[in-house]
C-alpha positions in Angstrom: 0.0 0.0 0.0 1.3 3.4 -1.0 1.6 5.9 1.8 0.4 9.5 1.1 3.0 11.9 2.5 1.3 15.0 4.0 2.8 18.3 4.8 1.0 20.6 7.3 1.3 24.4 6.8 -0.5 26.5 9.4 0.8 29.2 11.8 -1.3 27.7 14.7 0.7 25.0 16.4 -2.3 23.6 18.2 -4.2 23.1 14.9 -1.1 21.4 13.3 -0.9 19.0 16.2 -4.6 18.1 15.8 -4.1 17.5 12.1 -1.0 15.4 12.8 -2.8 13.1 15.2 -5.7 12.7 12.7 -3.5 12.1 9.7 -1.0 9.8 11.4 -3.9 7.6 12.7 -4.6 6.5 9.1 -2.7 3.5 7.8 -2.4 5.0 4.3 -0.9 8.4 5.1 1.7 10.1 7.3 2.7 13.6 8.2 6.2 14.3 6.9 6.6 17.9 8.0 5.1 21.0 9.6 5.5 24.6 8.5 4.4 27.8 10.3 4.6 30.0 7.2 4.5 29.8 3.5 8.2 30.0 2.9 8.9 27.1 5.2 6.1 25.1 3.5 7.8 25.5 0.1 11.1 24.5 1.5 9.7 21.4 3.2 7.7 20.5 0.1 11.1 20.3 -1.7 12.9 18.4 1.0 10.2 16.0 2.2 8.8 14.8 -1.1 5.3 15.5 0.2 2.4 14.4 -2.0 -0.2 16.7 -0.5 0.2 20.0 1.4 -2.6 21.2 3.7 -2.1 24.9 3.3 -3.6 27.6 5.5 -4.3 30.8 3.5 -3.6 33.3 6.2 -0.1 33.0 7.6 2.5 35.6 8.5 5.2 36.5 6.0 4.7 34.4 2.9 1.0 33.5 3.0 -0.6 30.4 1.6 -1.6 31.9 -1.7 2.0 33.0 -2.4 3.4 29.6 -1.3 1.0 27.8 -3.5 2.1 29.8 -6.5 5.7 29.1 -5.8 5.0 25.3 -5.5 2.9 25.4 -8.8 5.7 27.3 -10.6 8.4 24.8 -9.6 8.8 22.0 -12.1 10.5 19.9 -9.4 7.2 20.1 -7.4 4.8 19.3 -10.3 3.5 16.2 -8.5 2.7 18.1 -5.2 -1.0 18.8 -4.6 -2.1 21.7 -2.4 -5.4 21.7 -0.5 -6.2 25.2 0.9 -7.7 25.5 4.3 -10.1 28.4 4.6 -13.1 29.8 6.3 -16.2 30.7 4.4 -16.1 34.3 5.7 -13.5 34.9 3.0 -15.0 33.2 0.0 -13.0 35.4 -2.4 -10.0 33.4 -1.5 -11.4 30.3 -3.0 -10.9 31.3 -6.6 -7.6 32.9 -5.8 -6.5 29.6 -4.4 -7.5 27.7 -7.5 -5.8 30.3 -9.7 -2.7 30.0 -7.6 -2.6 26.3 -8.4 -4.4 24.6 -5.6 -6.2 21.4 -6.3 -9.1 22.4 -4.1 -10.1 23.9 -0.7 -11.6 22.8 2.5 -13.3 24.7 5.3 -11.5 24.6 8.7 -14.8 23.4 10.2 -14.8 20.3 8.1 -15.4 16.9 9.8 -12.3 14.7 10.2 -13.5 12.2 7.6 -13.9 15.1 5.1 -10.3 16.2 5.7 -9.0 12.7 5.2 -11.1 12.2 2.1 -9.8 15.5 0.7 -6.2 14.4 1.2 -6.9 11.1 -0.7 -8.8 12.9 -3.5 -6.0 15.4 -4.0 -3.3 12.7 -3.9 -5.3 10.8 -6.6 -5.1 13.8 -8.9 -8.8 14.8 -8.6 -10.2 18.2 -7.7 -12.2 19.0 -4.6 -14.9 20.7 -6.7 -17.9 18.3 -6.7 -20.4 19.8 -4.2 -23.1 22.0 -5.8 -22.5 24.8 -3.4 -18.8 24.8 -4.2 -19.3 25.0 -7.9 -21.7 27.9 -7.5 -19.2 29.7 -5.3 -16.5 29.2 -8.0 -18.7 30.4 -10.8 -19.8 33.4 -8.7 -16.3 34.7 -8.1 -14.9 33.9 -11.5 -17.9 35.8 -13.0 -16.9 38.9 -11.0 -13.8 39.2 -13.1 -10.4 40.7 -12.4 -9.8 41.1 -8.7 -8.2 37.7 -8.2 -6.5 37.8 -11.6 -4.9 41.2 -11.0 -1.7 39.5 -9.9 -1.1 38.3 -13.5 -2.5 34.8 -13.1 -4.2 34.6 -16.5 -6.7 37.4 -16.3 -7.0 37.8 -20.1 -9.5 35.3 -21.5 -8.1 35.8 -25.0 -4.9 34.3 -23.9 -6.6 30.9 -23.9 -7.9 31.1 -27.4 -5.0 29.3 -29.1 -4.8 26.5 -26.5 -8.6 26.0 -26.6 -8.4 25.8 -30.4 -6.1 22.8 -30.1 -8.8 20.8 -28.3 -10.8 18.3 -30.3 -14.6 18.7 -30.2 -14.8 15.8 -27.8 -12.2 17.2 -25.5 -14.1 20.5 -25.4 -17.3 18.6 -24.5 -15.4 16.8 -21.7 -13.9 20.0 -20.5 -17.4 21.5 -20.2 -18.5 18.5 -18.2 -15.5 18.7 -15.9 -16.3 22.4 -15.3 -19.7 21.3 -14.2 -18.1 19.2 -11.5 -19.0 15.8 -13.0 -16.9 12.7 -12.3 -15.4 10.6 -15.1 -18.2 8.0 -14.6 -20.9 10.7 -14.8 -19.3 12.2 -17.9 -19.0 8.8 -19.5 -22.7 8.2 -18.9 -23.7 11.6 -20.3 -21.5 11.2 -23.4 -22.1 7.5 -23.9 -18.5 6.5 -23.8 -16.3 4.5 -21.4 -14.8 6.1 -18.2 -11.4 5.2 -19.6 -12.1 7.2 -22.7 -13.2 10.2 -20.6 -10.0 9.9 -18.6 -7.9 10.0 -21.8 -9.7 13.1 -23.0 -9.3 14.8 -19.6 -5.5 14.0 -19.6 -5.1 15.3 -23.2 -7.0 18.5 -22.3 -4.8 19.1 -19.3 -1.7 18.6 -21.4 -2.9 21.0 -24.2 -4.1 23.6 -21.7 -1.1 23.4 -19.4 -3.3 22.5 -16.4 -1.9 20.7 -13.4 -5.2 19.0 -12.6 -9.0 19.1 -12.9 -9.2 22.1 -10.6 -7.1 24.1 -13.1 -9.3 22.8 -16.0 -12.4 24.3 -14.2 -10.7 27.7 -13.8 -9.6 27.7 -17.5 -13.1 26.7 -18.6 -14.7 29.7 -16.8 -11.9 32.3 -17.4 -11.8 31.5 -21.2 -15.5 32.0 -21.5 -16.0 28.4 -22.7 -18.4 27.9 -19.7 -20.6 30.8 -18.5 -21.7 30.9 -14.9 -25.5 30.5 -14.7 -27.4 33.5 -13.2 -28.9 32.5 -9.9 
């Protein structure tokens, strides 16, 4: 059994201790390091070979968003997945997290099983974007436009045109379904193809669009205008 190596990044020592006890209690995962700020998290991601980083957004010095961008920009850390820990009082951070390269996000009030499941999902390369409320939240803030993109993280939709043009018709169809939060099995049923075929299309779309994972596909689908948020 492969063990998932988890790195904890939070400036609250008590919270890190609680997460460590929880994670280390699972037979398929272990905590390989703890960081109190973003800079330390990036350094430990490099030295520990972590698979998943649980990253708090608000930390002194280098915050979680900056640290996530640094991890995402480092080719040597391309296999590292970041799950952002946030509170829903600051929903605008959700999309900023995804734009920075996070695979998803989780509220700090999540149940222990939700946290453990999030680690496993991220380690498996999937995005934590399935719940309807989450999808609506992402669509809402992407629809608001440039605030989170002001840091240069792909705010110009026209910048995606050439890459989107490289997708086949079927890859575009699959991308739209991914952006809606559907799983490979659900997409397969909708498009009347096999889940393996869907997985192949998803992987090809990620390669052509330069996306790290499904979370980044969702961001690109909305920011490019391929998918439009529905008005509530």
